[in-house]
ZATIGU-944114 format. One record per residue: x, y, z of N, C-alpha, C in turn; residue number from 1. Coordinates in nm, 3 decimals. Layout:
! residues N
    n_xx    n_yy    n_zz   ca_xx   ca_yy   ca_zz    c_xx    c_yy    c_zz num
       X       Y       Z       X       Y       Z       X       Y       Z NUM
...
//
This chain:
! residues 190
    n_xx    n_yy    n_zz   ca_xx   ca_yy   ca_zz    c_xx    c_yy    c_zz num
  11.388   4.699 -12.650  11.301   4.661 -12.757  11.356   4.694 -12.894   1
  11.425   4.800 -12.901  11.478   4.839 -13.030  11.575   4.735 -13.084   2
  11.657   4.676 -13.000  11.754   4.576 -13.045  11.682   4.452 -13.096   3
  11.578   4.408 -13.028  11.505   4.290 -13.074  11.429   4.319 -13.203   4
  11.379   4.439 -13.219  11.310   4.477 -13.343  11.409   4.478 -13.460   5
  11.526   4.531 -13.438  11.629   4.535 -13.542  11.671   4.393 -13.579   6
  11.687   4.306 -13.477  11.726   4.168 -13.501  11.619   4.094 -13.583   7
  11.491   4.114 -13.548  11.382   4.052 -13.622  11.379   4.104 -13.765   8
  11.400   4.234 -13.782  11.402   4.294 -13.915  11.516   4.236 -13.999   9
  11.634   4.220 -13.942  11.749   4.164 -14.014  11.721   4.018 -14.051  10
  11.669   3.940 -13.957  11.638   3.799 -13.987  11.531   3.789 -14.096  11
  11.432   3.875 -14.088  11.326   3.875 -14.190  11.383   3.907 -14.328  12
  11.471   4.005 -14.335  11.534   4.041 -14.462  11.619   3.927 -14.516  13
  11.693   3.860 -14.429  11.776   3.747 -14.471  11.689   3.632 -14.525  14
  11.581   3.602 -14.454  11.490   3.496 -14.498  11.425   3.535 -14.631  15
  11.379   3.660 -14.639  11.317   3.708 -14.762  11.414   3.703 -14.879  16
  11.536   3.748 -14.854  11.638   3.747 -14.958  11.671   3.604 -15.000  17
  11.678   3.513 -14.905  11.707   3.373 -14.934  11.595   3.311 -15.018  18
  11.471   3.339 -14.983  11.358   3.286 -15.059  11.352   3.347 -15.199  19
  11.383   3.474 -15.208  11.379   3.544 -15.335  11.485   3.488 -15.431  20
  11.604   3.459 -15.383  11.713   3.411 -15.468  11.701   3.263 -15.504  21
  11.639   3.185 -15.419  11.631   3.041 -15.445  11.561   3.009 -15.576  22
  11.441   3.063 -15.607  11.378   3.032 -15.734  11.461   3.080 -15.853  23
  11.528   3.195 -15.839  11.610   3.243 -15.949  11.723   3.144 -15.979  24
  11.787   3.094 -15.874  11.895   2.998 -15.895  11.842   2.870 -15.959  25
  11.726   2.826 -15.911  11.667   2.705 -15.966  11.635   2.725 -16.114  26
  11.577   2.838 -16.148  11.543   2.866 -16.287  11.670   2.874 -16.371  27
  11.770   2.942 -16.319  11.896   2.954 -16.392  11.954   2.817 -16.420  28
  11.954   2.729 -16.320  12.009   2.595 -16.340  11.927   2.516 -16.442  29
  11.795   2.528 -16.437  11.711   2.456 -16.532  11.733   2.504 -16.674  30
  11.756   2.634 -16.689  11.781   2.687 -16.822  11.920   2.648 -16.872  31
  12.015   2.634 -16.783  12.152   2.604 -16.824  12.165   2.463 -16.879  32
  12.095   2.369 -16.821  12.111   2.230 -16.865  12.074   2.209 -17.012  33
  11.953   2.252 -17.057  11.923   2.234 -17.199  12.017   2.313 -17.290  34
  12.058   2.432 -17.248  12.150   2.511 -17.330  12.284   2.440 -17.345  35
  12.331   2.378 -17.236  12.457   2.305 -17.244  12.444   2.186 -17.338  36
  12.332   2.116 -17.332  12.308   2.001 -17.419  12.302   2.048 -17.564  37
  12.228   2.155 -17.588  12.216   2.209 -17.723  12.352   2.254 -17.774  38
  12.431   2.315 -17.686  12.565   2.359 -17.723  12.652   2.242 -17.765  39
  12.643   2.129 -17.694  12.720   2.008 -17.730  12.678   1.957 -17.868  40
  12.547   1.955 -17.894  12.499   1.907 -18.024  12.545   2.000 -18.135  41
  12.537   2.131 -18.113  12.581   2.225 -18.215  12.731   2.216 -18.237  42
  12.806   2.191 -18.131  12.950   2.177 -18.141  12.985   2.060 -18.234  43
  12.910   1.952 -18.224  12.935   1.835 -18.308  12.918   1.870 -18.455  44
  12.807   1.934 -18.490  12.783   1.963 -18.631  12.861   2.085 -18.678  45
  12.886   2.180 -18.589  12.953   2.303 -18.630  13.101   2.282 -18.656  46
  13.161   2.181 -18.597  13.305   2.166 -18.610  13.349   2.107 -18.744  47
  13.257   2.057 -18.823  13.291   2.005 -18.955  13.235   2.101 -19.059  48
  13.326   2.169 -19.126  13.285   2.263 -19.230  13.315   2.204 -19.366  49
  13.223   2.224 -19.459  13.237   2.173 -19.595  13.263   2.293 -19.686  50
  13.390   2.316 -19.722  13.423   2.437 -19.799  13.382   2.425 -19.945  51
  13.369   2.541 -20.008  13.349   2.545 -20.152  13.487   2.528 -20.215  52
  13.496   2.440 -20.312  13.624   2.412 -20.379  13.625   2.488 -20.512  53
  13.716   2.583 -20.524  13.723   2.667 -20.643  13.785   2.591 -20.761  54
  13.745   2.629 -20.880  13.794   2.567 -21.002  13.943   2.592 -21.023  55
  13.993   2.708 -20.980  14.130   2.746 -21.009  14.235   2.678 -20.919  56
  14.193   2.592 -20.829  14.289   2.522 -20.744  14.366   2.418 -20.825  57
  14.489   2.394 -20.784  14.565   2.286 -20.846  14.512   2.154 -20.791  58
  14.540   2.043 -20.860  14.496   1.914 -20.806  14.546   1.891 -20.663  59
  14.667   1.932 -20.636  14.725   1.915 -20.502  14.649   1.998 -20.398  60
  14.617   2.122 -20.431  14.541   2.208 -20.340  14.401   2.153 -20.317  61
  14.340   2.104 -20.424  14.206   2.045 -20.416  14.209   1.925 -20.321  62
  14.310   1.840 -20.339  14.325   1.721 -20.255  14.340   1.760 -20.108  63
  14.424   1.857 -20.079  14.448   1.898 -19.940  14.319   1.950 -19.876  64
  14.245   2.033 -19.949  14.120   2.089 -19.894  14.017   1.980 -19.866  65
  13.997   1.893 -19.964  13.895   1.789 -19.949  13.937   1.686 -19.844  66
  14.061   1.640 -19.851  14.106   1.540 -19.754  14.109   1.596 -19.611  67
  14.122   1.728 -19.596  14.113   1.788 -19.464  13.975   1.764 -19.401  68
  13.872   1.782 -19.481  13.735   1.758 -19.434  13.713   1.609 -19.406  69
  13.758   1.526 -19.500  13.740   1.381 -19.483  13.812   1.333 -19.358  70
  13.930   1.387 -19.332  14.006   1.349 -19.212  13.931   1.384 -19.085  71
  13.870   1.503 -19.082  13.794   1.545 -18.964  13.675   1.451 -18.940  72
  13.607   1.415 -19.047  13.493   1.324 -19.033  13.542   1.187 -18.985  73
  13.644   1.134 -19.051  13.693   1.000 -19.016  13.749   0.994 -18.874  74
  13.811   1.100 -18.827  13.859   1.105 -18.688  13.745   1.093 -18.589  75
  13.632   1.147 -18.626  13.518   1.153 -18.534  13.419   1.039 -18.551  76
  13.446   0.945 -18.640  13.352   0.834 -18.663  13.313   0.761 -18.535  77
  13.405   0.739 -18.440  13.364   0.670 -18.316  13.254   0.743 -18.238  78
  13.241   0.874 -18.259  13.137   0.952 -18.191  12.999   0.931 -18.254  79
  12.996   0.889 -18.379  12.872   0.880 -18.454  12.810   0.741 -18.442  80
  12.679   0.736 -18.460  12.609   0.607 -18.461  12.636   0.538 -18.594  81
  12.675   0.411 -18.588  12.704   0.334 -18.708  12.602   0.222 -18.722  82
  12.548   0.209 -18.843  12.457   0.099 -18.874  12.515   0.023 -18.993  83
  12.512  -0.108 -18.985  12.567  -0.194 -19.091  12.464  -0.298 -19.131  84
  12.455  -0.321 -19.261  12.364  -0.423 -19.315  12.422  -0.477 -19.445  85
  12.373  -0.591 -19.485  12.401  -0.645 -19.618  12.275  -0.622 -19.701  86
  12.291  -0.553 -19.813  12.177  -0.518 -19.898  12.203  -0.563 -20.041  87
  12.097  -0.565 -20.120  12.113  -0.589 -20.263  12.131  -0.453 -20.329  88
  12.245  -0.437 -20.398  12.276  -0.311 -20.464  12.321  -0.341 -20.607  89
  12.257  -0.279 -20.703  12.288  -0.304 -20.844  12.287  -0.454 -20.876  90
  12.186  -0.520 -20.825  12.163  -0.663 -20.846  12.268  -0.753 -20.781  91
  12.352  -0.697 -20.697  12.452  -0.775 -20.623  12.399  -0.795 -20.482  92
  12.370  -0.921 -20.449  12.318  -0.952 -20.316  12.430  -0.947 -20.212  93
  12.388  -0.924 -20.087  12.478  -0.924 -19.972  12.590  -0.821 -19.982  94
  12.560  -0.706 -20.043  12.658  -0.598 -20.050  12.669  -0.537 -19.909  95
  12.791  -0.536 -19.851  12.806  -0.477 -19.718  12.793  -0.324 -19.726  96
  12.709  -0.271 -19.637  12.683  -0.127 -19.634  12.699  -0.079 -19.490  97
  12.773   0.031 -19.472  12.788   0.096 -19.342  12.744   0.241 -19.357  98
  12.663   0.287 -19.263  12.622   0.428 -19.261  12.648   0.482 -19.122  99
  12.715   0.598 -19.116  12.739   0.667 -18.990  12.645   0.787 -18.984 100
  12.582   0.803 -18.867  12.484   0.910 -18.848  12.535   1.007 -18.743 101
  12.524   1.135 -18.773  12.555   1.241 -18.678  12.423   1.308 -18.641 102
  12.382   1.292 -18.517  12.254   1.346 -18.471  12.138   1.299 -18.559 103
  12.142   1.171 -18.600  12.034   1.113 -18.679  12.041   1.139 -18.828 104
  12.141   1.213 -18.873  12.155   1.248 -19.015  12.278   1.176 -19.070 105
  12.264   1.108 -19.185  12.381   1.038 -19.240  12.493   1.135 -19.275 106
  12.616   1.100 -19.235  12.732   1.183 -19.266  12.834   1.108 -19.352 107
  12.834   0.974 -19.343  12.925   0.894 -19.425  12.858   0.761 -19.458 108
  12.877   0.717 -19.583  12.824   0.588 -19.628  12.936   0.516 -19.703 109
  12.950   0.388 -19.675  13.043   0.302 -19.750  12.968   0.177 -19.793 110
  12.999   0.131 -19.914  12.944   0.002 -19.955  13.049  -0.073 -20.036 111
  13.042  -0.205 -20.028  13.136  -0.289 -20.099  13.112  -0.287 -20.249 112
  13.220  -0.316 -20.322  13.215  -0.323 -20.468  13.283  -0.453 -20.510 113
  13.219  -0.522 -20.605  13.276  -0.649 -20.652  13.372  -0.627 -20.769 114
  13.466  -0.719 -20.781  13.555  -0.719 -20.898  13.493  -0.807 -21.007 115
  13.567  -0.831 -21.113  13.515  -0.909 -21.226  13.479  -1.053 -21.188 116
  13.542  -1.104 -21.082  13.512  -1.242 -21.040  13.392  -1.249 -20.945 117
  13.336  -1.131 -20.910  13.220  -1.129 -20.820  13.255  -1.120 -20.673 118
  13.383  -1.107 -20.641  13.428  -1.095 -20.501  13.428  -0.947 -20.461 119
  13.393  -0.920 -20.335  13.401  -0.783 -20.285  13.548  -0.749 -20.263 120
  13.598  -0.655 -20.342  13.740  -0.624 -20.335  13.767  -0.475 -20.315 121
  13.665  -0.395 -20.315  13.683  -0.251 -20.298  13.561  -0.191 -20.232 122
  13.562  -0.059 -20.221  13.446   0.009 -20.162  13.429   0.145 -20.226 123
  13.305   0.191 -20.227  13.271   0.327 -20.266  13.233   0.399 -20.139 124
  13.276   0.524 -20.128  13.252   0.602 -20.007  13.184   0.733 -20.044 125
  13.089   0.772 -19.961  13.014   0.896 -19.982  13.019   0.976 -19.852 126
  13.045   1.105 -19.863  13.044   1.195 -19.748  12.930   1.294 -19.770 127
  12.854   1.315 -19.664  12.735   1.398 -19.676  12.742   1.518 -19.583 128
  12.688   1.629 -19.630  12.674   1.750 -19.551  12.525   1.776 -19.535 129
  12.479   1.778 -19.411  12.336   1.798 -19.384  12.252   1.690 -19.453 130
  12.307   1.570 -19.468  12.235   1.459 -19.527  12.236   1.458 -19.679 131
  12.306   1.553 -19.741  12.313   1.560 -19.888  12.457   1.535 -19.931 132
  12.472   1.467 -20.044  12.606   1.430 -20.089  12.694   1.553 -20.111 133
  12.815   1.544 -20.059  12.916   1.648 -20.079  13.033   1.592 -20.160 134
  13.071   1.468 -20.132  13.188   1.409 -20.198  13.172   1.257 -20.204 135
  13.220   1.198 -20.312  13.222   1.053 -20.323  13.355   1.010 -20.382 136
  13.409   0.904 -20.324  13.534   0.848 -20.373  13.507   0.706 -20.419 137
  13.540   0.682 -20.546  13.518   0.551 -20.602  13.651   0.501 -20.660 138
  13.651   0.387 -20.723  13.778   0.325 -20.761  13.861   0.413 -20.855 139
  13.804   0.464 -20.962  13.881   0.544 -21.056  13.831   0.688 -21.068 140
  13.746   0.729 -20.977  13.689   0.863 -20.988  13.658   0.921 -20.850 141
  13.654   1.052 -20.848  13.615   1.128 -20.729  13.510   1.230 -20.776 142
  13.409   1.249 -20.692  13.301   1.339 -20.730  13.278   1.440 -20.619 143
  13.270   1.567 -20.657  13.244   1.672 -20.560  13.116   1.744 -20.599 144
  13.027   1.758 -20.502  12.898   1.821 -20.525  12.893   1.959 -20.460 145
  12.813   2.044 -20.519  12.786   2.176 -20.462  12.641   2.209 -20.493 146
  12.566   2.249 -20.392  12.424   2.282 -20.408  12.346   2.169 -20.476 147
  12.366   2.048 -20.428  12.294   1.929 -20.476  12.323   1.892 -20.622 148
  12.428   1.948 -20.680  12.462   1.914 -20.819  12.609   1.873 -20.826 149
  12.639   1.781 -20.913  12.777   1.739 -20.934  12.854   1.855 -20.995 150
  12.955   1.902 -20.923  13.035   2.015 -20.970  13.162   1.968 -21.040 151
  13.232   1.871 -20.979  13.357   1.821 -21.036  13.357   1.670 -21.042 152
  13.392   1.618 -21.158  13.414   1.475 -21.177  13.564   1.464 -21.198 153
  13.633   1.412 -21.098  13.779   1.411 -21.099  13.833   1.269 -21.117 154
  13.955   1.261 -21.168  14.020   1.131 -21.178  14.090   1.100 -21.045 155
  14.158   0.987 -21.038  14.224   0.950 -20.913  14.339   1.043 -20.876 156
  14.385   1.125 -20.971  14.491   1.223 -20.944  14.438   1.361 -20.909 157
  14.307   1.374 -20.884  14.240   1.496 -20.844  14.228   1.598 -20.958 158
  14.251   1.555 -21.081  14.235   1.642 -21.197  14.087   1.644 -21.236 159
  14.037   1.762 -21.271  13.897   1.775 -21.313  13.885   1.727 -21.456 160
  13.796   1.631 -21.479  13.771   1.577 -21.612  13.676   1.669 -21.688 161
  13.697   1.678 -21.818  13.606   1.752 -21.905  13.495   1.655 -21.945 162
  13.381   1.668 -21.884  13.269   1.576 -21.907  13.151   1.659 -21.959 163
  13.082   1.612 -22.063  12.963   1.685 -22.111  12.861   1.704 -21.999 164
  12.792   1.816 -22.001  12.699   1.850 -21.893  12.589   1.745 -21.875 165
  12.544   1.684 -21.983  12.439   1.581 -21.971  12.492   1.460 -21.893 166
  12.615   1.420 -21.922  12.676   1.307 -21.850  12.699   1.343 -21.703 167
  12.736   1.469 -21.677  12.755   1.515 -21.537  12.623   1.504 -21.462 168
  12.516   1.552 -21.523  12.386   1.548 -21.456  12.343   1.404 -21.432 169
  12.361   1.318 -21.531  12.323   1.177 -21.516  12.401   1.112 -21.404 170
  12.531   1.134 -21.400  12.614   1.072 -21.295  12.577   1.128 -21.158 171
  12.556   1.257 -21.148  12.515   1.317 -21.021  12.383   1.260 -20.972 172
  12.288   1.245 -21.065  12.158   1.186 -21.029  12.174   1.041 -20.984 173
  12.261   0.966 -21.054  12.284   0.826 -21.017  12.340   0.815 -20.874 174
  12.438   0.897 -20.843  12.499   0.892 -20.709  12.399   0.932 -20.601 175
  12.320   1.034 -20.630  12.218   1.077 -20.534  12.113   0.968 -20.514 176
  12.076   0.901 -20.621  11.977   0.793 -20.614  12.032   0.676 -20.530 177
  12.158   0.642 -20.549  12.220   0.534 -20.471  12.217   0.567 -20.322 178
  12.252   0.689 -20.288  12.252   0.729 -20.147  12.111   0.720 -20.089 179
  12.013   0.772 -20.162  11.874   0.765 -20.115  11.831   0.621 -20.094 180
  11.864   0.535 -20.189  11.829   0.393 -20.179  11.892   0.330 -20.055 181
  12.022   0.354 -20.035  12.092   0.293 -19.921  12.034   0.341 -19.787 182
  12.010   0.469 -19.776  11.953   0.525 -19.651  11.814   0.468 -19.628 183
  11.731   0.465 -19.733  11.595   0.411 -19.718  11.596   0.264 -19.683 184
  11.681   0.186 -19.748  11.688   0.042 -19.718  11.741   0.017 -19.577 185
  11.833   0.098 -19.532  11.885   0.083 -19.396  11.774   0.106 -19.294 186
  11.688   0.205 -19.322  11.575   0.233 -19.232  11.478   0.114 -19.229 187
  11.450   0.055 -19.344  11.358  -0.058 -19.352  11.412  -0.179 -19.276 188
  11.540  -0.197 -19.279  11.602  -0.317 -19.222  11.613  -0.309 -19.070 189
  11.594  -0.192 -19.012  11.614  -0.176 -18.867  11.498  -0.232 -18.789 190
//
């Protein structure tokens, strides 16, 4: 009898242990899946850092730092959702507009620009951090923002222009307004 009692006790412990561990494993697996998904989403946004650009940098150093960020964004554009529409911008109808979204937040915007004959011959590009403008590249100017304000108005050679503060504020507001308009119009058109 002792051997059968020991055998029953061992089987009971094995069954009890198996039942006890099964819910823990199930819970662990259920918790792992959302964490892995969240980790993937954070990896997407965390891998693009928008550095502060110091005033004392040379134009060449400024270019390298900024273009490093732009390169990372542009490399990853295929991962982002892209929406394209033709909109009226600055009274120009059928302006081609492309917006790339990272996790539902705009990260890059491009729109066509007409030349003197009215033909689309160039583009203006805006890069956004957390949905707010960080950098814009236009035909003869580059703009860098910090804390929602235009910090540097640069020429095509990455030199910082000496611009009166009122003109800086006006230009920064204009660029921010254009971005808001494009994002809002893209939403309406969907």
